[in-house]
C-alpha positions in Angstrom: 47.7 -48.4 -67.8 49.9 -46.5 -65.5 49.1 -43.0 -65.0 51.9 -40.7 -64.6 50.4 -37.3 -65.6 47.2 -35.8 -66.3 47.2 -33.1 -68.3 43.6 -30.8 -68.3 42.1 -27.7 -69.9 40.3 -25.6 -67.6 37.4 -23.9 -69.3 34.3 -26.6 -70.8 36.5 -29.2 -69.2 37.9 -29.5 -65.5 34.9 -26.0 -65.2 31.6 -27.0 -65.1 29.6 -24.1 -67.6 29.2 -21.6 -64.0 33.3 -21.7 -64.6 33.1 -23.5 -60.8 35.4 -26.3 -60.0 33.3 -29.6 -58.2 34.7 -30.2 -55.0 34.0 -33.9 -56.7 36.8 -33.0 -59.3 39.0 -31.2 -56.9 38.9 -34.1 -54.6 39.3 -36.8 -57.6 43.1 -34.2 -57.9 44.2 -34.0 -54.8 43.5 -38.1 -54.5 45.5 -38.1 -57.7 48.4 -36.1 -56.5 47.9 -38.5 -52.9 49.0 -41.4 -55.7 52.2 -39.2 -57.2 50.3 -38.2 -60.0 51.6 -35.1 -61.2 48.8 -33.0 -62.0 49.1 -30.4 -65.0 47.0 -27.6 -66.3 47.3 -27.1 -69.5 45.2 -24.3 -70.4 44.1 -21.8 -73.6 44.0 -18.9 -70.9 47.2 -17.1 -69.6 48.6 -17.6 -66.7 47.2 -14.8 -64.5 43.9 -15.9 -65.4 43.7 -19.3 -64.2 41.5 -19.7 -61.4 42.8 -19.5 -57.5 40.7 -22.5 -56.9 42.9 -24.5 -59.0 46.0 -22.9 -58.2 45.4 -24.1 -54.5 45.3 -27.3 -55.0 48.2 -28.4 -52.9 50.6 -30.5 -55.1 50.8 -28.7 -58.5 54.1 -28.2 -59.0 53.3 -26.7 -63.3 51.3 -25.3 -65.5 50.8 -25.0 -68.6 49.1 -21.6 -70.5 48.5 -19.8 -73.8 48.3 -22.6 -75.2 51.4 -23.7 -74.9 53.2 -20.7 -75.0 54.7 -21.2 -72.0 55.6 -23.8 -69.1 55.0 -22.3 -65.7 56.9 -23.7 -62.5 53.9 -22.5 -59.5 56.6 -23.4 -57.0 58.4 -19.8 -58.6 55.7 -18.6 -60.3 58.8 -18.3 -63.3 58.4 -19.1 -66.8 60.4 -22.0 -67.5 59.5 -22.4 -71.1 58.3 -19.7 -73.9 57.5 -19.4 -77.2 56.6 -16.3 -78.7 54.8 -15.1 -82.0 57.4 -14.3 -85.0 57.4 -10.3 -84.8 56.3 -10.5 -88.2 53.5 -13.0 -88.3 52.1 -9.7 -85.2 53.1 -7.1 -87.4 50.6 -9.1 -90.2 48.1 -9.9 -88.0 47.9 -6.3 -86.8 47.4 -5.0 -90.0 44.5 -8.1 -91.1 42.2 -6.6 -87.8 42.9 -3.2 -88.7 42.2 -3.7 -92.7 38.4 -6.1 -91.9 38.3 -4.1 -88.8 38.8 -7.1 -85.9 38.2 -7.5 -82.2 41.6 -8.0 -80.7 42.8 -9.6 -77.0 46.3 -10.3 -76.9 48.6 -12.2 -74.3 51.5 -10.8 -73.1 54.1 -11.8 -70.1 50.6 -14.1 -68.9 48.5 -10.8 -68.9 45.5 -10.6 -71.4 45.2 -7.0 -72.6 41.5 -6.5 -74.6 40.7 -3.9 -77.2 38.6 -1.5 -75.0 35.2 -1.5 -77.3 35.1 -5.3 -76.8 35.6 -5.4 -73.3 32.8 -2.5 -73.0 30.8 -4.2 -75.4 31.1 -7.8 -73.3 30.1 -5.5 -69.9 27.2 -4.2 -71.6 25.7 -6.8 -73.3 27.2 -9.8 -72.3 28.7 -13.1 -74.3 26.8 -15.9 -75.6 30.3 -18.2 -75.5 32.2 -16.3 -72.6 31.9 -16.4 -69.7 31.2 -12.3 -69.0 33.1 -12.1 -64.7 35.5 -14.2 -65.9 36.6 -11.6 -69.2 35.5 -8.5 -66.9 38.6 -9.5 -64.2 40.5 -11.2 -66.0 41.0 -8.3 -68.8 43.4 -5.1 -69.0 40.8 -2.9 -71.7 43.4 -0.7 -73.4 42.6 2.3 -75.8 45.6 1.6 -78.2 45.6 -2.2 -78.4 47.7 -2.5 -81.5 50.1 0.0 -80.9 50.7 -1.9 -77.8 51.1 -5.0 -79.2 53.7 -3.2 -81.3 55.3 -2.2 -78.9 55.8 -5.3 -77.5 55.7 -7.8 -80.8 58.7 -9.9 -79.3 56.9 -10.7 -77.0 53.7 -11.8 -77.5 52.4 -15.4 -76.4 49.0 -15.2 -78.2 47.1 -13.4 -80.2 42.8 -13.6 -80.5 40.3 -12.6 -82.8 36.9 -12.0 -82.0 33.9 -12.0 -83.4 30.1 -11.2 -83.9 29.2 -14.5 -86.0 30.4 -17.7 -87.1 29.7 -16.1 -91.1 32.3 -13.6 -90.6 34.7 -16.1 -88.9 34.4 -18.7 -91.7 35.4 -15.6 -93.7 38.1 -14.1 -92.2 40.0 -17.3 -90.9 41.6 -18.9 -93.7 43.0 -15.2 -94.2 44.2 -15.7 -90.4 45.8 -18.9 -91.5 47.8 -17.8 -94.5 50.2 -15.7 -91.8 53.0 -17.8 -92.0 55.0 -19.3 -88.7 52.2 -18.9 -86.7 50.0 -21.8 -85.6 45.8 -21.4 -85.7 43.2 -22.9 -83.2 40.0 -22.3 -81.6 38.6 -22.8 -78.3 35.5 -20.9 -78.1 32.4 -20.9 -81.4 33.4 -17.0 -82.1 37.5 -17.0 -81.8 40.5 -17.2 -83.7 43.6 -17.8 -81.5 46.6 -17.2 -83.4 50.3 -18.1 -81.9 53.6 -19.2 -82.7 54.2 -22.0 -84.6 55.3 -24.0 -81.9 52.8 -23.6 -79.8 51.0 -25.7 -78.7 49.1 -27.7 -75.7 51.3 -30.7 -77.1 54.4 -28.9 -77.6 54.6 -27.6 -74.1 53.1 -31.1 -73.2 56.0 -33.2 -74.3 58.8 -30.5 -73.3 57.2 -31.4 -69.2 57.2 -35.0 -70.4 60.3 -34.7 -71.1 61.7 -33.1 -68.4 60.0 -35.2 -65.9 61.6 -38.5 -67.6 57.7 -39.3 -68.1 56.6 -41.8 -71.3 53.9 -40.7 -73.5 52.0 -43.7 -72.6 51.8 -42.5 -68.9 50.0 -39.4 -70.0 46.4 -39.1 -69.8 44.8 -36.0 -71.3 41.6 -34.1 -71.0 39.9 -31.4 -73.2 37.1 -30.1 -74.7 37.6 -27.6 -77.9 40.0 -27.8 -81.4 42.8 -26.4 -79.0 43.0 -29.9 -76.9 43.4 -31.7 -80.0 47.4 -32.0 -80.9 47.2 -33.0 -76.3 44.5 -35.1 -76.8 46.8 -36.8 -79.9 49.9 -36.9 -78.4 48.6 -38.3 -74.9 48.9 -42.3 -74.4 45.2 -41.8 -73.1 43.5 -38.9 -75.0 40.3 -38.1 -73.3 36.8 -35.7 -74.9 34.9 -34.3 -72.5 31.0 -35.3 -73.4 30.1 -31.7 -74.2 33.7 -31.2 -76.8 32.9 -30.7 -80.1 33.0 -33.9 -82.6 36.3 -32.8 -84.1 37.5 -33.4 -81.2 35.6 -36.1 -79.6 36.8 -37.6 -82.8 40.4 -38.4 -81.8 39.7 -38.9 -78.6 40.3 -42.9 -77.0 37.9 -42.1 -74.6 34.9 -40.0 -74.0 33.2 -38.8 -70.3 30.8 -37.2 -68.5 30.3 -34.0 -69.6 32.5 -30.5 -67.9 28.8 -30.5 -65.4 28.8 -34.2 -64.5 32.3 -34.6 -63.0 34.0 -36.0 -66.2 37.1 -35.1 -65.3 37.0 -36.9 -61.8 34.7 -39.6 -62.7 37.1 -40.0 -65.9 41.0 -40.4 -63.1 39.1 -42.5 -60.4 37.8 -45.1 -62.9 41.6 -44.8 -65.6 43.8 -43.7 -63.5 42.9 -44.3 -59.4 41.2 -47.7 -60.5 38.7 -46.8 -58.1 35.6 -48.0 -60.9 
């Protein structure tokens, strides 16, 4: 195995349960970069939500964000690839949300926007599935998110539907999946994420690997949630975290330690740097 590129999810993968990058993982990434291995963030987060501590790792050149909607050149902070939701799909998502009284987030130009009532609920009551501070510091609350989405219907990267209970999610999810020309996935237990039909981490990774002239079998990828499955399937060495969803583990070539046990760093040292 000759790893030339490592693509990694952030939440539940590289970042620990406290939403921090451990020194062990940071040093493993830095050592991999020093050996000529490309390191690529591949996150469901929008670009402006990427942690500064990760972007501050010297030598990283690219980031995949919004579940593959963008590839950003970190040297210029410019998108070098974009895949937007079809305007008709945006309209259908808004109509569904209004009819079913669903809570939304929308990503546009690398920035996440959130319904104000959802933002305020998280501010007051917290969230079981997401870090409260992360939401409050990365999202822009909007009084009329649907109106904003209609105005920007040609340049939306991702739409997230949030639910208070999973029974409601399971009832509504088929309605979301029925919207044509979209890709639907999840990154946490209480959300459904909708992107363009070609917006997956794997699609973006394929484009980036082609740009860099790297073979599929030279790619290692890490993830923990369903939105990571296409990337894990595509990579020559797909890794699921010990804390990953069962369906993610089923698609992986290897199951690492959990995100609280430095699973990313340990796997990099064992299989990419061949130290263990």
